[in-house]
Phi, psi and omega in degrees: 000131181275167179300323179300321180294324176295319177298317179293321177297317178299320177299315180296317179295317178297321177298320178299331182299335179287348180257002178285150187272321186245163181296327179295313179296320178302311182295322181291316178295318178294328175296318177296316178299318179295324176296319177295321177295324177295319176299317176302317178299321177297315183293330178262004177059051180240101182301319178299320179295318180298305185296313181302318185280331172295319178296313180297315180298318180299311181294317182297313183289314180299316181290340178286343179261353179285149175286141177293150177290145178291137179279147180293150182291000000 
């Protein structure tokens, strides 16, 4: 698989995130997409792409496991 195909797959996964129903699913799908973008960055040797997407993936996945804040009465 070439780097371009990983980039296209990352794009497709990110696009799917717009069809998720809840915020938890949205963050998890976007986390997967960001991991694919980071892999793409590795394959094309682009440190900014790698770092940015590792940060995005980390925040997306970690925040998907947090309990939602209680809403005010």
